[in-house]
C-alpha positions in Angstrom: 37.3 5.4 -87.4 36.7 7.4 -90.7 38.6 8.2 -93.8 39.3 11.7 -95.4 37.6 12.2 -98.7 38.0 15.1 -101.2 35.0 17.4 -100.9 32.6 17.6 -103.8 31.2 21.0 -102.9 33.8 22.8 -105.0 33.0 20.7 -108.1 29.3 21.4 -108.0 29.7 25.0 -109.4 30.7 23.4 -112.8 27.2 22.1 -113.3 24.2 24.3 -114.1 21.4 21.8 -114.9 20.5 18.2 -115.8 19.9 17.6 -119.5 17.8 14.8 -121.2 19.9 12.1 -122.8 19.3 11.1 -126.4 16.7 8.3 -127.0 18.2 5.0 -127.9 16.9 2.9 -130.8 16.5 0.0 -128.3 16.0 0.0 -124.6 16.4 -3.1 -122.4 14.3 -2.9 -119.2 15.3 -5.6 -116.6 12.5 -7.4 -114.7 14.3 -6.7 -111.5 14.6 -3.1 -110.3 14.7 -3.7 -106.5 16.8 -5.9 -104.3 15.5 -9.5 -104.0 12.4 -9.0 -106.1 11.6 -10.2 -109.6 8.8 -9.0 -111.8 6.4 -10.9 -114.2 6.2 -9.5 -117.8 2.8 -8.2 -118.8 3.7 -7.9 -122.5 5.1 -10.2 -125.1 7.1 -9.9 -128.4 5.1 -8.0 -131.0 3.1 -5.9 -128.5 3.0 -2.1 -129.0 3.5 0.0 -125.9 3.3 3.7 -125.1 5.6 5.7 -122.8 4.6 4.9 -119.2 2.6 1.8 -119.9 2.8 -1.0 -117.4 5.0 -3.8 -118.8 5.7 -5.9 -115.7 4.2 -6.5 -112.2 5.4 -7.9 -108.8 2.9 -8.9 -106.2 4.1 -8.9 -102.6 1.9 -9.0 -99.5 -1.2 -8.1 -101.4 0.4 -5.1 -103.1 1.3 -4.8 -106.8 4.2 -2.7 -107.9 5.0 -2.0 -111.6 7.7 -1.5 -114.1 6.8 0.9 -117.0 7.9 1.3 -120.6 10.4 4.1 -120.7 9.8 4.8 -124.4 7.0 4.1 -126.9 7.6 1.4 -129.4 7.3 -2.3 -130.1 8.4 -5.1 -127.7 10.9 -7.2 -129.8 11.7 -9.9 -127.3 12.0 -11.1 -123.7 15.7 -11.5 -123.4 18.4 -11.7 -120.6 20.8 -9.1 -119.4 23.5 -8.7 -116.8 22.9 -6.2 -114.0 25.6 -4.2 -112.2 25.5 -6.7 -109.3 26.6 -9.4 -111.7 23.3 -11.2 -111.7 21.6 -12.3 -114.8 17.9 -11.3 -115.2 15.2 -11.4 -117.8 14.4 -8.1 -119.5 12.0 -6.6 -121.9 13.5 -5.2 -125.1 11.6 -2.3 -126.8 12.4 -0.8 -130.2 11.7 2.9 -130.0 9.0 4.3 -132.3 6.0 6.6 -131.7 5.1 9.7 -129.7 5.8 10.5 -126.1 3.2 10.9 -123.4 5.5 12.5 -120.7 8.8 13.6 -122.3 8.6 17.2 -123.5 5.2 17.8 -121.9 4.5 20.3 -119.1 2.9 18.4 -116.2 0.5 20.2 -113.9 1.4 19.9 -110.3 -1.3 18.4 -108.0 -2.3 20.1 -104.8 -0.5 18.4 -102.0 -3.4 19.2 -99.6 -5.8 17.2 -101.7 -3.8 14.0 -101.5 -4.8 11.4 -98.9 -2.2 9.0 -97.3 -3.8 6.1 -99.2 -3.7 7.9 -102.5 0.0 8.7 -102.0 1.0 5.2 -101.1 -1.0 3.8 -104.0 0.7 6.2 -106.3 4.1 5.1 -105.1 3.1 1.5 -105.9 1.5 2.3 -109.2 4.4 4.5 -110.5 7.1 2.1 -109.3 9.1 4.5 -107.1 12.2 2.9 -105.6 14.2 4.1 -102.6 17.9 4.1 -103.4 19.1 5.4 -100.1 21.3 2.3 -100.0 22.2 1.8 -103.7 23.1 -1.9 -103.3 19.7 -2.6 -101.8 17.1 -0.5 -103.6 13.6 -1.1 -102.2 10.0 -0.3 -103.2 9.2 2.9 -101.3 5.5 2.0 -101.2 6.3 -1.3 -99.4 8.7 0.5 -97.0 6.0 2.9 -96.0 3.4 0.1 -95.6 5.8 -1.8 -93.3 6.6 1.2 -91.1 4.4 1.0 -88.0 5.5 4.2 -86.4 7.6 7.0 -87.9 8.5 10.1 -85.9 11.0 11.6 -88.4 11.8 11.4 -92.1 15.5 11.9 -93.0 16.4 13.1 -96.5 20.1 12.7 -97.4 21.0 15.5 -99.7 24.4 14.2 -100.5 25.7 11.0 -101.9 26.2 7.6 -100.1 29.5 7.2 -101.9 31.9 10.2 -101.4 33.2 9.8 -105.0 29.8 10.5 -106.4 27.8 13.7 -106.7 24.5 12.8 -108.2 22.4 13.5 -105.0 24.3 16.7 -104.4 23.5 17.8 -107.9 19.9 16.8 -107.6 19.7 18.8 -104.4 21.2 21.8 -106.2 18.8 21.7 -109.1 15.6 20.6 -107.3 15.7 21.6 -103.7 12.2 23.0 -103.5 10.7 19.9 -105.2 12.5 17.6 -102.7 11.1 19.5 -99.8 7.6 19.5 -101.2 7.7 15.7 -101.7 9.1 15.2 -98.2 6.2 17.1 -96.7 3.8 14.8 -98.6 5.5 11.7 -97.3 5.6 13.1 -93.8 1.8 13.6 -93.8 1.4 10.1 -95.2 3.4 8.6 -92.3 2.1 11.1 -89.8 5.7 12.0 -89.0 6.2 15.1 -87.0 9.6 16.1 -88.3 11.6 16.3 -91.5 15.4 16.3 -91.3 17.3 17.4 -94.3 20.8 16.1 -94.0 23.0 18.5 -96.0 26.7 19.0 -96.6 27.9 21.6 -94.1 29.9 23.3 -96.9 27.1 23.4 -99.5 27.2 26.6 -101.5 23.4 27.2 -101.3 23.1 26.9 -97.5 21.1 30.2 -97.3 18.5 28.6 -99.7 18.4 25.5 -97.5 17.9 27.6 -94.4 15.0 29.4 -95.9 13.0 26.1 -95.9 13.5 25.6 -92.1 10.3 25.6 -90.0 8.9 24.0 -86.9 8.6 20.7 -88.9 11.7 21.0 -91.2 15.2 21.1 -89.8 18.7 21.0 -91.3 21.2 18.4 -90.1 24.7 19.6 -91.3 27.1 16.8 -91.9 30.8 16.7 -92.6 30.8 14.7 -95.8 34.6 15.0 -96.1 34.8 12.2 -93.5 33.6 8.8 -94.6 31.3 7.1 -93.7 28.8 9.8 -92.9 25.6 9.0 -94.8 24.5 5.8 -93.0 21.5 5.9 -90.5 23.9 5.3 -87.6 26.1 8.2 -88.6 23.1 10.5 -88.9 21.7 9.4 -85.6 25.1 10.1 -83.9 25.4 13.5 -85.7 21.9 14.5 -84.5 22.7 13.6 -80.9 25.4 16.3 -80.8 23.9 18.9 -83.3 22.1 22.2 -83.0 18.7 20.8 -84.0 18.8 18.3 -81.2 19.6 21.0 -78.6 17.1 23.5 -79.9 14.2 21.2 -80.1 13.3 17.7 -78.9 14.0 15.8 -82.0 14.5 12.0 -81.8 15.7 9.7 -84.5 16.0 5.9 -84.7 16.8 3.3 -87.2 13.1 2.5 -87.7 12.4 6.0 -89.1 12.4 6.5 -92.9 15.7 7.3 -94.5 15.6 8.4 -98.2 18.0 10.0 -100.6 17.4 13.2 -102.7 17.1 11.3 -106.0 14.4 9.1 -104.6 12.5 12.0 -103.2 12.6 13.7 -106.6 11.0 10.5 -108.0 8.3 10.9 -105.3 7.6 14.4 -106.5 7.3 13.2 -110.1 5.1 10.3 -109.2 2.8 11.8 -106.6 2.6 15.5 -107.6 3.2 15.2 -111.4 1.6 11.8 -111.9 4.6 10.5 -113.8 5.9 6.9 -113.6 9.5 6.2 -112.7 10.8 5.8 -116.2 14.0 7.9 -116.1 17.0 8.5 -113.8 19.4 11.4 -113.2 22.8 9.8 -113.7 26.2 11.4 -113.4 28.8 10.4 -116.0 32.5 11.1 -115.3 36.0 9.7 -115.4 39.3 10.4 -117.1 38.2 8.5 -120.2 35.5 11.0 -121.1 36.0 14.3 -122.8 33.9 15.9 -120.1 31.6 14.9 -117.2 27.9 15.7 -117.0 24.6 14.7 -115.4 21.9 13.4 -117.7 18.2 12.4 -117.2 18.4 8.9 -118.8 15.5 6.7 -119.8 15.5 3.4 -117.9 16.8 0.6 -120.1 19.2 2.8 -122.1 22.5 1.0 -122.7 25.6 2.7 -121.3 27.3 2.5 -124.7 24.6 4.7 -126.2 25.3 7.4 -123.5 29.0 7.2 -124.3 28.2 7.8 -128.0 26.2 10.9 -127.0 29.1 12.2 -125.1 31.4 12.0 -128.1 33.0 8.6 -127.4 36.0 7.9 -125.2 39.0 10.1 -125.0 40.9 7.0 -124.0 39.9 3.3 -123.6 38.5 2.6 -120.1 40.0 -0.2 -118.0 37.1 -0.1 -115.6 33.5 1.1 -115.6 32.4 1.8 -112.0 28.7 2.1 -111.2 27.5 3.9 -108.1 30.9 4.9 -106.7 34.4 3.6 -106.0 33.6 2.6 -102.4 29.9 1.5 -102.5 29.5 0.6 -106.1 30.4 -2.2 -108.5 32.1 -2.8 -111.8 29.9 -2.9 -114.9 30.2 -6.2 -116.8 30.1 -4.5 -120.2 28.9 -1.4 -122.0 25.6 -3.1 -123.0 24.5 -2.9 -119.4 21.3 -0.9 -119.2 20.6 2.0 -116.8 18.2 0.8 -114.1 16.3 2.7 -111.3 19.2 2.1 -108.9 22.0 3.5 -111.0 23.1 7.0 -110.0 26.6 7.3 -111.4 28.9 5.8 -114.0 32.6 6.4 -114.0 35.0 5.4 -116.7 38.6 5.1 -115.6 41.8 4.1 -117.4 44.4 1.6 -116.4 46.6 4.5 -115.1 44.4 4.6 -112.0 44.0 0.9 -111.4 47.4 -0.8 -112.0 47.2 -4.0 -109.9 44.1 -6.1 -109.5 45.9 -9.2 -108.2 44.6 -10.7 -105.0 47.3 -11.8 -102.6 47.3 -13.7 -99.3 46.4 -11.8 -96.1 49.4 -10.2 -94.5 47.7 -9.8 -91.1 48.4 -6.0 -91.1 45.2 -5.3 -89.1 44.3 -2.2 -91.2 40.8 -3.6 -91.9 40.0 -4.0 -88.2 41.5 -0.6 -87.4 39.4 1.4 -89.9 36.2 -0.5 -89.5 33.5 1.8 -88.0 31.6 -1.3 -86.6 34.7 -2.6 -85.0 34.4 -6.1 -86.5 37.2 -8.3 -88.0 36.8 -8.5 -91.7 40.0 -10.6 -92.1 38.7 -13.3 -89.8 35.3 -13.3 -91.5 37.0 -13.6 -94.9 39.2 -16.5 -93.6 36.1 -18.3 -92.3 34.3 -18.0 -95.7 37.3 -19.6 -97.3 37.1 -22.4 -94.8 40.5 -21.6 -93.2 38.9 -20.9 -89.8 35.5 -21.6 -88.2 32.6 -19.1 -88.5 31.7 -19.1 -84.8 28.6 -17.4 -83.3 30.5 -14.2 -82.5 31.8 -13.7 -86.1 28.3 -14.5 -87.5 26.7 -11.8 -85.3 29.4 -9.3 -86.3 28.5 -9.9 -90.0 25.0 -8.6 -89.3 26.2 -5.2 -88.0 28.4 -4.4 -91.1 27.2 -1.3 -92.9 28.9 -2.2 -96.2 30.9 1.0 -96.2 33.7 -0.7 -98.0 36.6 0.8 -96.0 38.1 -2.6 -95.2 38.5 -3.4 -98.9 40.0 0.1 -99.5 42.8 -0.3 -97.0 43.6 -4.0 -97.6 47.2 -4.4 -98.8 46.4 -7.8 -100.2 43.4 -6.5 -102.2 41.1 -9.0 -100.7 37.4 -8.5 -101.5 36.5 -8.2 -97.8 33.4 -5.9 -98.0 31.9 -7.9 -100.9 32.5 -11.2 -99.1 30.8 -9.9 -95.9 27.9 -8.6 -97.9 27.3 -12.0 -99.6 27.7 -13.9 -96.3 25.1 -11.6 -94.6 22.7 -12.1 -97.5 23.1 -15.9 -97.2 22.5 -15.8 -93.4 19.4 -13.6 -93.9 18.1 -15.9 -96.6 18.6 -19.0 -94.5 16.8 -17.3 -91.6 13.9 -16.4 -93.7 13.6 -20.0 -95.0 13.6 -21.4 -91.5 10.9 -18.9 -90.5 8.7 -20.1 -93.3 9.2 -23.7 -92.4 8.3 -23.0 -88.8 
């Protein structure tokens, strides 16, 4: 089962480039940029930092990954902030002041042939590159690569996870060649024999995309007007009945590397331009803004400062949606900083969201009918509330949920079905990990 979504391809023609955002007087950089991992501060209040300096570290499995200062200046405090997932984290607050090391400078591109697999992986760790293929679970790309035992194919999704977003589509439009160059570097690092570029079948620059095809680079055309379509399972299914599969023996499995266009652009910057992950391409839109745009924003920039750069609000927003209406979350306030996993921010008025009241389940069955995994979100929700028992069958079904959010979309009672299943799955995984450590 899938859902029809308005195509974004027609809207892409309104954008010609990504511009740098203004520099904020203060940036607040959270000590948590990846799912389930917290960092230790390497600086303290009063320290001076330069753009790109290491300011926090996380050690996992003998590997160190870093967070960097996005602007030069003085560390004013170690404070707390609320992230888009609702969690409170420590953060490093920097008052801007000084000259830039990377911004405005022309970086010399390294020769891809001179890079060894070890140097590429170490660069991903050192520069703090995060894979945001699943925006709700951003992961260190360096750790992902180290944990992959065998990879036959790399899949680069050139459109957005959430159909109401267009950041990855815009990044693809502006930086297609860079994305392909970075994908080839990662393919050599993993000794993968094939690169699949998953594209919108209606993309305007399809002739450009086809010009990059070779024996090791293939296009996988997807119908992104049907949701979900950007999950590994959907791509594996699409490949099984596509042209590339028939023309060449291409195999794909869930253990292969799946990465989005935005993350692959970060790979290009880190590995080929030797630039740390200190900024993000973020799409700002919604009926509360005078106009939409895509900006390259320094990590730690408060959302409110971006709004001021865009001329303020045309009307007061009732909701600030981060990373899409289906896969995203609601921002707690406009002080929330841009992090490495934020791709889009949408400001919407109360005209679009009129009723947020949660009612009792009416047993309509819509959530079961639309679920691609064929699970029962209503029964799982009822079990979490303690109204029914969470038996073994229901618990197993929780683990196959793809977090597409369709169940919440069609729920007449406005129950937080998808969010409840996600939280339950995380609790089950956490408990399993604790038992494994004890054993």
